[in-house]
C-alpha positions as CSV (number, residue, x, y, z in Angstrom):
1,X,-11.5,-5.7,-12.0
2,X,-10.7,-9.4,-12.1
3,X,-7.4,-11.1,-11.5
4,X,-7.2,-11.9,-15.2
5,X,-6.9,-8.2,-15.9
6,X,-3.8,-7.7,-13.7
7,X,-0.3,-7.5,-15.1
8,X,2.1,-8.8,-12.5
9,X,5.4,-6.9,-12.3
10,X,8.1,-9.1,-10.9
11,X,11.3,-7.7,-9.5
12,X,14.0,-9.6,-7.6
13,X,12.5,-8.7,-4.2
14,X,9.1,-7.3,-5.0
15,X,6.0,-8.4,-6.9
16,X,3.1,-5.9,-7.5
17,X,0.3,-5.0,-9.8
18,X,-1.2,-1.6,-10.8
19,X,-4.7,-0.7,-11.9
20,X,-5.4,1.1,-15.2
21,X,-4.7,4.4,-13.6
22,X,-1.2,3.3,-12.6
23,X,-2.0,3.0,-8.9
24,X,-0.3,0.1,-7.1
25,X,-3.2,-2.0,-5.9
26,X,-1.2,-4.9,-4.4
27,X,2.4,-5.7,-3.6
28,X,4.7,-7.9,-1.6
29,X,8.3,-7.3,-0.7
30,X,10.9,-9.9,0.3
31,X,14.4,-8.5,0.7
32,X,17.4,-10.7,1.2
33,X,18.0,-10.7,5.0
34,X,20.8,-13.2,5.1
35,X,22.9,-15.5,3.0
36,X,20.3,-17.4,0.9
37,X,17.4,-16.1,3.0
38,X,14.6,-13.7,1.8
39,X,12.1,-12.4,4.4
40,X,8.6,-11.5,3.3
41,X,8.2,-8.3,5.3
42,X,5.2,-6.6,3.6
43,X,2.0,-7.6,1.9
44,X,-0.5,-5.0,0.8
45,X,-3.8,-5.1,-1.0
46,X,-5.7,-1.9,-1.7
47,X,-9.2,-1.7,-0.2
48,X,-10.8,-1.7,-3.7
49,X,-9.1,-4.9,-4.6
50,X,-9.8,-6.9,-1.4
51,X,-11.7,-10.2,-1.5
52,X,-10.1,-11.3,-4.8
53,X,-7.5,-13.6,-3.2
54,X,-4.6,-11.3,-4.2
55,X,-2.8,-11.5,-0.9
56,X,-2.7,-15.3,-1.2
57,X,-1.5,-15.1,-4.8
58,X,1.2,-12.7,-3.8
59,X,2.6,-14.8,-1.0
60,X,2.5,-17.9,-3.2
61,X,4.3,-16.2,-6.0
62,X,6.9,-14.7,-3.7
63,X,7.6,-18.1,-2.0
64,X,7.9,-19.7,-5.4
65,X,10.3,-17.1,-6.7
66,X,12.4,-17.4,-3.6
67,X,12.5,-21.2,-3.7
68,X,13.1,-21.2,-7.4
69,X,16.3,-19.3,-6.7
70,X,17.4,-21.9,-4.2
71,X,16.9,-19.6,-1.3
72,X,14.9,-20.0,1.9
73,X,11.6,-18.0,2.4
74,X,10.9,-16.6,5.9
75,X,8.2,-14.0,6.9
76,X,7.9,-11.2,9.4
77,X,4.6,-10.1,7.8
78,X,1.8,-11.6,9.8
79,X,-0.4,-12.5,6.8
80,X,2.6,-14.2,5.0
81,X,3.7,-16.0,8.1
82,X,0.1,-17.5,8.6
83,X,-0.1,-18.4,4.9
84,X,3.3,-20.2,5.0
85,X,2.3,-22.2,8.1
86,X,-1.1,-23.2,6.5
87,X,0.7,-24.3,3.3
88,X,3.5,-26.2,4.9
89,X,6.2,-23.7,3.9
90,X,7.4,-23.0,7.5
């Protein structure tokens, strides 16, 4: 499975993708936790989909979605917090 085969499903506070069998293989959630603030609290990549850069793509997409809405992105998820620091988003 390559990244090109994934169909990203974007909801207001969740981005995810499923495999051909309908199983969620990766997801990120970022609920609104304050006025104009969304907190990335969960990043998941299925064992079978690891090593494809999906977690990084998820965090980047979530941060972009949040910022495009004029809101601030924060993270309690350890991976997302590290990614944001490395990319100057925190």
